[in-house]
N, C-alpha and C positions, 0 to 999 in steps of 0.2 A: 584573510581572503573573503571577499564578498561574492556570493553566487545568487543570482536571481533564478530560483528553481523553476518558476513558471515559464521562463524563456528557454529552458534546457530541453524541452520535449514538446512535441506537437501531437494533436489528435489526428487519427486516420479513420475514416468512416468504416464502421463495422469491424474494427480491429483493436487490439490491445498493444500499445507501444510501451517499451521499457528501455531504461538506460541505467547502466551501472554507474554509480557516482563515487564509489569508494576510493579509487585511484585519484580522481580529480580532487577529492577532499583530503587525500593523504592519510587515510585511515584503513585499518585492516578489517573492520567489521563490515558485513554485507549491507550496503546502502543502495537501494534501487528506487529510481524515480519512474512512476507509471503515469500513462494517460489512457484511460478507459473511455471508449466511445459509449454513449448511453446504451444500456441493455447488455453490454458485454460482461462476462463473469468468468471467474476461475472457481471450479467446483472441487470439493474434496482435497484441498491443499493441506499439507501436513509439514511441520517443521520441528526439529529438535530444539530450535531456538525460540526465545520470546520474541514476538514481532510487535514493533511500535508502528502504527499506521497513522500518519499525519496527513489529513486531507488539506490540500492547498486551495482547490476550487472544486465546485460541484458537490455531489452527494453520493455516498456509498452506503450499501447495506452489507454488514459483516455478520455472518451467522456462524457461531461455534456450534458444533454438532450437539444436538439435544437442547439447545437454548433458542430463545426467540431472537430474530435478527435485530441488530442495533443499527440505527441510521446515524451516520457520521457526516457532518457538514464541514465546510471550509473553516479552518481554525480549530477544529477538534482533533483530539488524539485518542486512538483506541488501542488497547493492549490485548494481544492474543497470547494467552499463556503457552509455554512450550508444550510440545507433544499433544496439541489439540487440533483435530480435523476441523477445517473451517472453509467457508465459501465467501467470496467477495464479489459483489454485483454493483455495477454503476447504475444509479438511479437517474443520473444526469451525466453529461460529459464531465469527467472527473480526473483531476491530476492529484496524485498523492505520493508521499515519500514513505518508503518502508525501510525500517532499520531492524536488523536481526541481532539480538544480543544473546550471549550464552546465559543459560539459567543461573549461573554462578554470579553474574554481575548484579 
């Protein structure tokens, strides 16, 4: 199966768009495609799972609590360890894929 992720979601001014991709891909792990309009953010997010954030286009800042923000660009992957409070901010209009994995994987 070939999926063009960039074509699966669109930007909406001053909004965050999300689309669950797990069923479409035939997997059980949470996989979500996001489109953040520039300046949009999610603050104080927390997960029991390890998060892989793959930027497809644009640029994100991801800050794990107590650390300096990391800037992630298209083609880069960022790993958020399990059980870490973090914030995600779009520095530009940004599309990214988030995959959540059990810490045991």
